[in-house]
N, C-alpha and C positions, 0 to 999 in steps of 0.2 A: 712615359716610356723615355728609353736612353736613345735620343736622336743626335748624332753629333754636329755640332755647327761649323761650317767651313772655316770662318774667321779663327775659331778657337783651334781648329785643326792646324792651321797653317801657322799659327802662333807658335805650337809645339813643335813646328818643322815637320808635320806629317802632310801628305798629297794625297787624299783619297782618291782612289779609282775614279769613282762617279760622284757628280753632283746630282743630288734628287732634288729637281724642279718641281714643288708642291703645287704652285698654280693657285688662283684666287679661289676657285671653288674648292680645292684641296685643303685651302688653310681655312676659308670664312665659312662655307655652307656645311651646316650640320651633318647632312647626310654623306656628304662627300669627305666630311673629316673620317668618317670611319673607313673609308676605302684607302684614304693616306695612312692610317693606322695599320690597316691589314697589311698593305705594301711594305711598309716600314718594319712590321713584325716579321716578315717573310726575310728581308734583307737582314736583320738582326739574326734571325736563326741561322742562316747560311754562312752567317760571319764576313757578309759583302763589306767592302771599304767604300764606304760612301758619306757625305755629309749634305746638309742643306743650307741654305742662305739666311735661313730665319727672317728676322725684320728687314733686312738687307734686300730681300726679293721682292722686285716690283711685277706688276702684270706685264706680261709680254707685248701688250697692246694689240692683239689680235682683235678683240670686240670694238675698240675705237676704229682701227682700220677697215673693218667690215662695215661698219656704220657710216664711214665716209671722212673720218677726220685724220687725213695722213699726215697733218703737221704733229698732232699729238702722238700718233703712233711712232713717228720717227724720233720724237724726244724721248719717249719711254725706251724706245729699242736702244739707242745711243748710250741711255743711262745704264741699262743692262749690260750692253757689249762692254762698257768700261770697265764694270765691276767684274764682269767674267774673265776679261783678259789680264786684269789686275791679278787676278788669282790664279792665272795660267790655267783654266779650266780648259780639260781636253774631251771628256764625256759628260753627256748630260741624260738623265732617265727621267721621263715624265709619267704620270698616269693619265693625262688629258690630252687627247689627239690635236686640240687648238693650239696648246702650248708647243707640242710637238712638231706640227707643221710649220707653225712661225719660226720657231728656233732652227728648225732643220733647213727649211725653203726659202725663208725671207729675210734672215740675219745675214748670211753671208754676204750680200750685196752692200750692207752697210758695215762691213768688217768684223763680223763676228761669224766664224768658221770653227763648228764643233761636230763631234760625232754625237748625234742624237738619237737615243732609243727609246721607243715607246714600251711599256709595260708589258704589254702583250708579248712582244718579241723577246724581251728579257726572260720573261716568266717560261717561254718555251725552250730556250737556250739551257736555262737551269735545269728544267726537267729531262732535257735530252742527255746533258751532262752527269745526270744523277745527283746533282747538288740539292735538289728539292726532291724530297721522297714522301709519296702520298700512302697515308695509312692504308692498309687492307680492309675492305669492306667499310668504306668511310660513309658520310651520311647522306652523300649524293650517288652513290653506286646506284645504277638503274634507273635514276630519276630522269624524267623527260625534261631536257633544257633546250631551249631555242636561244639563238645569238642573235643581236641586232648589229649590224655593221655601221658604225659611226662613219660619215662622209669624210670626214679628215684622215681617219684611218684607213679606209677601204679605198674608195675613187682617188682621192687625192695622193694617197701614198702607197696604194696597192697591197696593204698589208689584210689578207683574208685567211690564211692558213693558221697562223700563230695563234689567234685567239681561240680557233676551233680546236688546234691539238691540245691545248691547255684544257679546255672542257673535255676533251675525248680522255685525258690523262686521269679523270676523275671516276673513270667506268661508268660515266653517265651516258645516255641515250641522247645523242645530237638530232633535234628535228628543226628542218630548216623551214623558214617563212616563205611564202609565195615570191616575195620579192627579196632577192638576197645576194650578197656579194657585190657585184659591179651593178646589178640591177637594183640594190637596196634601196627602200624608201627612207627619206631624212627623217629625224625624229621631229623636227620643227624649231629647233633651238639654235642651228647653226647661222651665220651671216648677222651675228649681233640679235637675232630675234628673241634669244634667251630674256633680253632686257626691255622687251617692249610688248606692247599688244597687238595682235594679228592683224593684217588687213582685212577688209570685207570679205566674206566668203560664206560658203554654206557648212564648211566642216574643218575642224582642227586637225592638223597632220599627225599630231601625237594621238589622236583619239583612234584616227584610221591605222596607223602603226600598231596601236594596242590592239586593236582587232584583229590583226594579221597575226600577231602572236599568240592572242588566244585561240585562234582557230587550229593552231598546231596541237594544242591540247598540253602544250608544256606545262610544268609546275613551276619552273623558273625561266625567267626572261634573264639572261646575263648580256652583259654589255662592258664596254672598255673605254668608257667616257662618262664623266660627271655629269655633263649637260645632257646626254641621252638618258642617263640614270633618273635625273628628274622629271624630264618629259614623258618618260614611260612610268614612272612611278605616279604621276598626275593622272595619266590614263586610266593605270589599273584602280585608282581611287575614284575616278568617274566612273567606271563600270562595277564599282563595289565589289571588286575582286580581291581586295589586298588581304583578305583571310586564306585565300586559296592559291593565290600566285605571287611569288616573291620576285623582286627585280635586284638582281646582284651584279656587281662588278666581279670579274674573273679573278682579281686578287684576292677579294672577300672569299670566294669559293675555295682558293687554294689554301690560304691561311686557316679556314676551318677545317681542311682535310689533312694537314700537316701531323 
């Protein structure tokens, strides 16, 4: 794929409109890499002016802050902010709500103020402006899709409508889970839980959330977070339903419908 690097673009005298912050999951997790590729494909297709940091990008520090290591978070954040400010970055787009929340709400107090946009919001804007055109009678037309609200996208930042409008643009049938929107249930990965074993209990959160999704009768569980994607995929595998129910990011749904 032809993905421009910010350092190379700046060296040529270009200043891309957006920095695409790929994030750790989108860079290193094999499943999340396909989400990154799908979103980059969309950006390339519409001729969006963007670039990535490549090897210069560090983790935002979200997991270490949630795990309680404030010192390491501030070290990582300051390093990122120095780089972003040196490149005079103004707008950042992310496919990860954890990166989105940290860059948008936690970096300003450390000297990093940017316009941060989650890909769900950007996809909705591009659809509304007619820059993304969905092919007639696409593969998701009439399919039952349920949407899982990411905690950092929904409750933390109030983004509920954008991803749903993206799904509706596919002519799909959106079916809601019992707990959704501001009453949505966490997938179990937030707060650095992604990287450790659960505390003692009698039930895994991702299993419970997966059951709620399966109860809707949906053929596809859509999300907008690589962490949620991992947890729900594990839940589907635990139920031995991976041949009947797909877990997809909204960027993948759009990329496959262009």
